[in-house]
C-alpha positions as CSV (number, residue, x, y, z in Angstrom):
1,M,-39.2,-17.6,-2.2
2,A,-37.3,-16.5,0.9
3,R,-37.7,-12.9,1.9
4,G,-34.9,-10.8,3.4
5,Q,-34.5,-10.6,7.1
6,R,-37.3,-8.8,8.9
7,K,-36.4,-5.6,10.7
8,T,-36.7,-5.5,14.5
9,I,-38.9,-2.9,16.1
10,E,-35.7,-1.2,17.3
11,D,-34.5,-0.9,13.7
12,K,-37.9,0.5,12.6
13,I,-37.8,3.0,15.5
14,R,-34.2,4.0,14.6
15,D,-35.1,4.4,10.9
16,K,-38.1,6.6,11.7
17,Q,-36.0,8.7,14.1
18,E,-33.4,9.2,11.3
19,I,-36.2,10.3,8.9
20,I,-37.6,12.8,11.4
21,D,-34.1,14.2,12.2
22,K,-33.5,14.7,8.5
23,L,-36.8,16.4,8.1
24,R,-36.1,18.7,11.0
25,T,-32.8,19.7,9.5
26,R,-34.5,20.3,6.2
27,M,-37.2,22.4,7.8
28,E,-34.6,24.5,9.6
29,K,-32.8,25.1,6.4
30,E,-36.0,26.1,4.6
31,E,-37.0,28.4,7.4
32,E,-33.6,30.1,7.2
33,E,-34.0,30.5,3.4
34,L,-37.5,31.9,4.0
35,E,-36.3,34.5,6.5
36,D,-33.6,35.5,4.0
37,L,-36.3,36.1,1.4
38,Y,-38.3,38.2,3.8
39,Q,-35.2,40.2,4.6
40,Q,-34.5,40.8,0.8
41,K,-38.1,41.9,0.4
42,R,-37.8,44.4,3.3
43,E,-34.6,45.7,1.9
44,M,-36.2,46.2,-1.6
45,Y,-39.1,48.0,0.1
46,Y,-36.8,50.3,2.1
47,R,-34.8,51.1,-1.0
48,S,-37.9,52.0,-2.9
49,I,-39.0,54.3,-0.1
50,V,-35.5,56.0,0.1
51,Q,-35.5,56.4,-3.7
52,M,-38.9,58.1,-3.6
53,M,-37.7,60.4,-0.8
54,E,-34.6,61.3,-2.8
55,E,-36.6,61.9,-6.0
56,A,-39.0,64.2,-4.0
57,E,-36.0,65.7,-2.2
58,L,-37.6,65.0,1.2
59,S,-35.7,64.7,4.4
60,E,-36.6,61.9,6.9
61,T,-38.4,64.5,9.0
62,E,-40.4,65.7,6.1
63,A,-41.3,62.2,5.0
64,S,-42.4,61.3,8.5
65,E,-44.5,64.4,8.7
66,A,-46.1,63.7,5.3
67,I,-46.9,60.1,6.4
68,R,-48.3,61.3,9.7
69,F,-50.4,63.9,7.9
70,Y,-51.7,61.2,5.5
71,I,-52.6,58.9,8.3
72,E,-54.5,61.5,10.3
73,N,-56.4,62.7,7.2
74,R,-57.2,59.1,6.2
75,E,-58.6,58.3,9.6
76,T,-60.8,61.5,9.6
77,A,-62.0,60.8,6.1
78,H,-63.3,57.4,7.0
79,V,-65.3,58.5,10.1
């Protein structure tokens, strides 16, 4: 039985380059989607912090001081 025409090396190179180009495009799209997910996660985190501050009726300054106090005490407790 006769086989189809064999591809030249140039055809094979072009085919591989097309595959690589498509994969790069796909990776770029996936990376953009991943960054969007990280952004959503950060926004959810920030919203939860703001909600806790509002529930505790803390200003930004008070919250900063409370966190600073916690960090300082945590560090001295582990020494």
